[in-house]
C-alpha positions, 0 to 999 in steps of 0.5 A: 499499500505504501510503495507509491514513492518507489514506483512513482518514477516508473509510472511517470516515465511509462505514462509521460504524465504532465504536472496536472495529470501527475497530481490527478493520479497521485491523488487517486493513488493516495486516496484509494486505500482510505476509501477501500478500507472504509468500504471494507470495514462497512462490509466487514461489520455485518460479516463479523456477526456471521462468523469472524473466521469466515470474515478473515478468510473472505478478507484475505481472498479479497486482498489476494485478488487486489494484489494480483490486479496490482501486478498488472502494470497498468494504471487502472488495474493498479488503482483498482487493485489498491482499492480492492486490497484495501477493502479486504484489509478493512474486512480483515482488520474489523474481524481479527481483534474479535477473533483473537478475543474469542479464541485466545485463553483469557489468561493469554489474551493480553499477550496474544493481542499485543503480538497481533498489534505489534505485527500490525505496527511492524507492517509499515517498516517491513513494507518500506524495507521491501519497497527499498529493494525495488530498483530506482528508475534512471532516465538515462542509464549509462 
């Protein structure tokens, strides 16, 4: 979700966006995860009542579909993939805390939930480190 800064040079070079187009696409690329997460949380809330684990599985499948769409190097599929991924993430993050609460033993709940929260917080630095492995784009490689 946060790899736009590393691939922006590639997208700009591929599509030859003007400054106005760049602002337009950067806005959509930046806002799609927020909108998708909102939609996913709204969809996930009623699904949680029908089964937390089922909601987690559905959210994971939706996220995988979004990832596959983002791998197609096309701006429209990239935008759709980010939106769909965020919908799945919203569903996943709506149901995961409740599932942990139900499944963990009462005396271990605080440590299990802390590990979950730490994993969610660790997501961003790991993503940034993975994005650093994407090579920088050079306009005139020599």
